[in-house]
N, C-alpha and C positions, 0 to 999 in steps of 0.2 A: 510084148505088140505095147507101144504108147496109146492112151489115153486121144479118144478124140478130143475138139476144144469143146463140142459140144457137152461130152461127158464129164470134161472137169468142169465148166460150168455148172454141170448139174449137181456136180459133189462139193462142190464150195455153196451153192445155195443151198443144200440138205445140213451141212453143216454149220449154217448161219441160222438155221430156222428154228425158232424157239419152241416151234408147236414138235417138231420134229424130237427132238431133246424132250419135251414134256410128255410125249408119246411114248418114247422107250422109256423113259424113267418109271411111265402108268403101267407098263409090259400092254399096250394099246397096239395093234398091229401097223397104223399107218396114224399121220399126222389128222387125217379125212373127219377124225374122230369129232374134232373140236369144232368142226363146222355143226354138224349135228347135236352136240351137246348144248353149244350155244342158242341154236333154234330151239332145241327142247325147255332149255331155262327161261326162254322169252314168250314160248307160244303154249308150253304144257301137252307135247305130243304124245308121251307116256304116261301110263299108270300100268301098277297092277293088275295082273290079269288079261291085258289085252293080245289079241293074235295081230301079231306083225309079218308082213312079208318086205323082204330087205334083195331089191332089184341091184345088180350090178355090186354085189355084195365085197368082191374080193378087193383086199386081201382078209377083211374081216373085220374091220375096228367098228365098223355100223353095229354088226349084228352082235358084237360083244359088247358096247352100251345098251342096246336094246333090250338084249336079255338081263342084263342086271337090273332095266329098271321097269319091266313085266313080270319079272319073280318067277319062282318056280309055276303061280298061278297059270301064265302068258303061256305065248308059244312064239318064236323067229323063225321063219321060213325063209333061208338065204338063196339066191340062186346066182351063179358067173359062169360065164364063158370060161374062165379061169378059174383051176383049183383054190380051194377054200379051204384049209387047215380045219381041223374040228374045233369048234366051238362049243364046252358043255351045254348044253338045253337048246342048241338049235340044229333046226332040220336043215342040213345044208345039199342043193341040186347044183350038180355041175352040168352046164348045158347055154346053149345060146338061145338067149330070149328071144331072140328073131325066127325063131324055127317053131313051127307049130306044137312041135314034141316037147320043147322043153317049156315053152308057155301052158299045154296042159299038166305037165307034170308040177308045177305050182299049185294049180287048181285041186288037180288028185290031193295034194298033201295036204290039204285044207281037211280031209276028209268028210268031205259035206258039209263042213260048215262055211262061216264066213271070217273075215279078218276085218279088224277097225280099225288099220293103220296098211297104206303103202308108201313106203321109202323106196326113193329109187335115185343113185347116184351114178346112172349108166352113163357113161361118154363113148362117141364111137370113137377108133384110131384115127387119129387127126393126118390126114393125107396133106396138107398146105393149101389145098384149093378151099378159099373160104367159102363158095358157094355150096358147094359139095359136102364139106364138113356140116355146116347148117343146116341142110337138107336133111343127113342121117343122124345129126343130134334131135332135129323134131320130131322124125321119125320113133326115137327111142321114147321121146318124152312119150307121143301118139300111142307107143306100145303099155306103157307104164299106166295112161288113162284109160286104157283101153280094158287090162284088167282091175284097175282098181273098180269101173262100173260094174265088173263081173262079179267081183267078189267081195267088197267092202259092205257091209252093215248099212240100213240108214243111223243117219248122224256119222258115219265114217271120216277120214280124214285121206288126203293123199299130199305126199311132200315129193316134188320132181324136181331135179338139176335141168335147166335149160342153159342157153347161150344168147346171148344178146344178139339179135339180128333179125331177117327175113324169117318172117313166119311166127313170129312170138305172139303178136297180138292175134292174129288167128286163133291159135293154140291158146292163149288165154279166154277167147271169148268161147270157148268148146268147153272151157271147166265152166264156166257161169253157166252153163246150162244144164247142170248137173248139179253144182256145189252153191250152198248161200252167201261163200263169202271167199275170196282171192286175194290172197299177200306176197308179194316179195319180200324176198329175204337176202341177204348179202352179210354172210358172215365175216367175223373180221377173218379168219383163218383163209379165207379163200387169197390163191395167191396175186398178188400184187399185177395189176395187169392184166387179169383173165377175165375173160368174158361170161365167166360162169356166176350164175345166180338161182337161185331156188323159187319155185313156186308153190306156195303151203292153198291146196285148197279144203275148204271145213264144211263139214257136214254135207257130208251125201244127201241126195234126194233121189232115188231112185223114180 
């Protein structure tokens, strides 16, 4: 069966993408790791011993990087509706984070403890209807925020992917109610033309 034009364009883009090649050479599971790596280098997100929850973890490159950075004294809990292959040292939960059972599984995995950092690269499956896609992306960001408010230690941080559009200002204001400082980040590894960016909420204040 011949490949569709959209599939051909995707393959061509992948072949030209330096981050794809770099990820393959470094044994990372996707190019997305370089977004997290750049933000960590700039904002010092990780340090040894931290407890981290990785939302929307598949295929697992963020968890790979996170466990390297927190080391054997730290913990990484990863969740995604898609399968995430085993990552040494990472607790993997397969489930739909929009469902209460999966949300509860994240909290249960902490075994009564708390987290230092919540990172979310969650994004909805795009329908092509901009208003609907934006509303669903905001909903996922709100779920990440709600989990962070429940599990973070005082002083903890939240990094969450969002898309420029309706609802962003309100979401940012909701973060300001609970965190001391909010910053926007647009990593170089984000696709050209993508509306995605990240909000980094520092210093959780219960």
